[in-house]
Kinemage of the C-alpha trace (Angstrom):
@kinemage 1
@onewidth
@group {chain A} dominant
@subgroup {mainchain}
@vectorlist {calphas} color= white
{ca met a 1} P 1.903 6.223 -60.983
{ca ala a 2} L 0.632 9.008 -63.249
{ca ala a 3} L 1.498 8.965 -66.960
{ca asn a 4} L 3.145 12.397 -66.731
{ca glu a 5} L 5.470 11.135 -63.972
{ca ile a 6} L 6.417 8.148 -66.116
{ca asn a 7} L 7.102 10.435 -69.099
{ca glu a 8} L 9.226 12.741 -66.933
{ca gly a 9} L 11.310 9.758 -65.852
{ca leu a 10} L 11.659 8.537 -69.436
{ca asn a 11} L 12.974 11.969 -70.448
{ca tyr a 12} L 16.265 11.112 -68.718
{ca ile a 13} L 16.981 8.107 -70.926
{ca thr a 14} L 19.534 9.179 -73.518
{ca tyr a 15} L 18.634 8.709 -77.169
{ca gly a 16} L 20.121 9.629 -80.499
{ca leu a 17} L 18.121 10.479 -83.599
{ca tyr a 18} L 18.601 8.298 -86.652
{ca ile a 19} L 17.338 7.967 -90.183
{ca val a 20} L 16.338 4.365 -90.864
{ca thr a 21} L 15.779 3.339 -94.486
{ca ser a 22} L 14.793 0.169 -96.278
{ca val a 23} L 14.074 -1.058 -99.774
{ca asp a 24} L 11.974 -3.761 -101.397
{ca gly a 25} L 12.454 -3.867 -105.148
{ca glu a 26} L 11.730 -0.361 -106.440
{ca lys a 27} L 9.990 0.762 -103.224
{ca lys a 28} L 12.204 2.615 -100.758
{ca asn a 29} L 11.367 4.658 -97.699
{ca gly a 30} L 12.846 6.059 -94.532
{ca leu a 31} L 11.878 7.555 -91.201
{ca ile a 32} L 13.354 9.052 -88.045
{ca val a 33} L 13.722 6.803 -84.999
{ca asn a 34} L 15.297 7.340 -81.608
{ca thr a 35} L 15.912 3.693 -80.781
{ca val a 36} L 18.989 2.148 -82.422
{ca phe a 37} L 21.427 0.203 -80.295
{ca gln a 38} L 24.203 -2.364 -80.591
{ca val a 39} L 23.266 -5.707 -79.016
{ca thr a 40} L 26.370 -7.838 -79.751
{ca ala a 41} L 29.938 -7.248 -80.942
{ca gln a 42} L 30.752 -10.658 -82.509
{ca pro a 43} L 28.972 -10.740 -84.820
{ca ala a 44} L 28.099 -7.047 -84.848
{ca gln a 45} L 24.334 -6.868 -84.353
{ca val a 46} L 22.028 -3.910 -83.787
{ca ala a 47} L 18.356 -3.477 -82.965
{ca ile a 48} L 15.871 -0.782 -83.967
{ca ser a 49} L 12.327 -0.077 -82.818
{ca val a 50} L 9.875 0.938 -85.573
{ca asn a 51} L 6.196 1.885 -85.336
{ca lys a 52} L 3.971 -0.678 -87.055
{ca asn a 53} L 1.915 2.066 -88.741
{ca ser a 54} L 4.851 3.239 -90.854
{ca leu a 55} L 5.551 2.311 -94.452
{ca thr a 56} L 9.192 1.703 -93.529
{ca his a 57} L 8.038 -0.952 -91.036
{ca asp a 58} L 6.187 -2.756 -93.832
{ca ile a 59} L 9.193 -2.592 -96.148
{ca ile a 60} L 11.630 -3.888 -93.495
{ca thr a 61} L 9.210 -6.700 -92.611
{ca lys a 62} L 9.092 -7.794 -96.257
{ca ser a 63} L 12.708 -7.215 -97.343
{ca arg a 64} L 14.455 -8.095 -94.041
{ca val a 65} L 17.063 -5.333 -94.548
{ca phe a 66} L 17.529 -1.801 -93.237
{ca ala a 67} L 20.130 0.932 -92.943
{ca ala a 68} L 20.559 3.198 -89.915
{ca met a 69} L 22.345 6.554 -89.955
{ca pro a 70} L 22.902 8.835 -86.938
{ca leu a 71} L 21.959 12.437 -87.668
{ca glu a 72} L 24.540 15.159 -87.095
{ca gln a 73} L 23.890 17.809 -84.456
{ca glu a 74} L 23.740 20.479 -87.200
{ca ser a 75} L 20.681 18.842 -88.815
{ca thr a 76} L 17.940 21.348 -89.616
{ca leu a 77} L 14.250 21.078 -88.769
{ca pro a 78} L 13.221 21.152 -92.460
{ca phe a 79} L 15.596 18.262 -93.185
{ca ile a 80} L 14.421 16.261 -90.161
{ca gly a 81} L 10.845 16.965 -91.228
{ca ile a 82} L 11.332 15.146 -94.532
{ca phe a 83} L 11.833 11.867 -92.693
{ca gly a 84} L 10.053 12.635 -89.429
{ca phe a 85} L 6.777 14.326 -90.277
{ca arg a 86} L 5.702 13.076 -93.724
{ca ser a 87} L 4.464 9.687 -94.802
{ca gly a 88} L 6.258 7.879 -97.581
{ca lys a 89} L 2.844 6.576 -98.625
{ca thr a 90} L 2.104 9.969 -100.220
{ca phe a 91} L 5.546 11.616 -100.573
{ca asp a 92} L 8.841 10.488 -102.131
{ca lys a 93} L 11.291 11.355 -99.356
{ca phe a 94} L 14.281 10.628 -101.564
{ca ser a 95} L 13.340 13.243 -104.164
{ca lys a 96} L 14.570 15.904 -101.711
{ca val a 97} L 17.818 14.451 -100.319
{ca pro a 98} L 21.106 13.092 -101.672
{ca tyr a 99} L 21.702 9.394 -101.118
{ca lys a 100} L 23.678 6.465 -102.433
{ca thr a 101} L 22.648 2.836 -102.712
{ca gly a 102} L 24.245 0.583 -100.120
{ca phe a 103} L 25.624 -2.950 -100.296
{ca leu a 104} L 22.220 -4.471 -99.409
{ca gly a 105} L 20.371 -1.997 -101.632
{ca cys a 106} L 19.182 0.346 -98.883
{ca pro a 107} L 19.310 4.100 -99.460
{ca ile a 108} L 22.214 5.658 -97.542
{ca val a 109} L 21.377 9.319 -96.896
{ca thr a 110} L 24.571 11.355 -97.324
{ca glu a 111} L 23.388 14.752 -96.037
{ca his a 112} L 23.272 15.515 -92.282
{ca thr a 113} L 24.361 11.951 -91.394
{ca leu a 114} L 27.617 10.889 -89.750
{ca ser a 115} L 27.831 7.201 -90.598
{ca tyr a 116} L 25.741 4.288 -91.772
{ca met a 117} L 25.244 0.616 -91.135
{ca glu a 118} L 23.345 -1.788 -93.351
{ca val a 119} L 21.712 -4.639 -91.513
{ca glu a 120} L 20.189 -7.991 -92.437
{ca val a 121} L 17.320 -8.805 -90.061
{ca asn a 122} L 17.576 -12.168 -88.284
{ca asn a 123} L 15.002 -11.728 -85.509
{ca thr a 124} L 11.995 -9.626 -84.554
{ca val a 125} L 10.153 -8.942 -81.315
{ca asp a 126} L 6.519 -7.804 -81.323
{ca leu a 127} L 6.187 -4.863 -78.927
{ca gly a 128} L 2.498 -4.111 -79.524
{ca thr a 129} L 2.628 -0.739 -81.302
{ca his a 130} L 6.214 -1.295 -82.507
{ca thr a 131} L 8.467 -4.076 -83.762
{ca leu a 132} L 12.023 -4.534 -82.569
{ca phe a 133} L 14.084 -5.550 -85.611
{ca ile a 134} L 17.387 -7.248 -84.713
{ca gly a 135} L 20.034 -8.028 -87.275
{ca glu a 136} L 23.638 -8.447 -88.283
{ca val a 137} L 25.581 -5.487 -89.651
{ca lys a 138} L 26.688 -6.428 -93.179
{ca asp a 139} L 28.255 -3.098 -94.178
{ca ala a 140} L 29.114 0.161 -92.413
{ca gly a 141} L 31.080 3.322 -92.955
{ca val a 142} L 31.809 6.847 -91.767
{ca leu a 143} L 30.388 9.673 -93.880
{ca lys a 144} L 31.788 12.626 -91.896
{ca gln a 145} L 33.133 13.554 -88.486
{ca gly a 146} L 30.933 15.445 -86.047
{ca gln a 147} L 28.618 15.344 -83.051
{ca ala a 148} L 25.573 13.086 -83.153
{ca leu a 149} L 22.165 14.679 -82.653
{ca thr a 150} L 20.598 13.615 -79.375
{ca tyr a 151} L 16.907 13.626 -78.560
{ca asp a 152} L 17.590 16.099 -75.738
{ca tyr a 153} L 19.415 18.534 -78.065
{ca tyr a 154} L 16.604 18.187 -80.626
{ca his a 155} L 13.974 19.155 -78.040
{ca his a 156} L 15.822 21.815 -76.043
{ca val a 157} L 18.082 23.531 -78.591
{ca ile a 158} L 16.500 22.900 -81.998
{ca lys a 159} L 13.045 23.056 -80.339
{ca gly a 160} L 11.750 20.100 -82.321
{ca lys a 161} L 8.468 18.335 -81.629
{ca thr a 162} L 7.686 14.635 -81.230
{ca pro a 163} L 5.372 13.216 -83.912
{ca ala a 164} L 2.348 11.120 -82.985
{ca gly a 165} L 3.212 7.432 -82.830
{ca ala a 166} L 6.781 8.004 -81.676
{ca thr a 167} L 8.410 5.527 -79.306
{ca his a 168} L 8.743 8.199 -76.613
{ca ser a 169} L 6.749 11.382 -76.105
């Protein structure tokens, strides 16, 4: 089967867009991912898929904690670009956005996000280019009411692009 046919089929999988952050000591970073999902209810556990080339991946691997926040549908391209198109290796993403420090120490972005969950990693799965981080939700909360930003809405209404190295193109 041709790669373009596979990609066309993958386009029908529904995804949200999320900011994922982590912290290790004084070093904090975040990125946009489209793969966050609940895997168990008792205890509440979620999984995220993160590209191994990202600074956030390195920080999560070392600290074993992360926070995930669904973006609101009203998120702007410039805001998404802070976390989605710039490397934290050369740019302080948190100098441009409001955030609070969560229970586990992760930055909780408070602009354009609907809720948050802070997670302690208890398992990982090597996926080649990405790592699946699985963990127990230790804290969560609602920041505002609204519609979550989906990958489909991002592409077709906001007209956003997919960065190189993304889980899905």
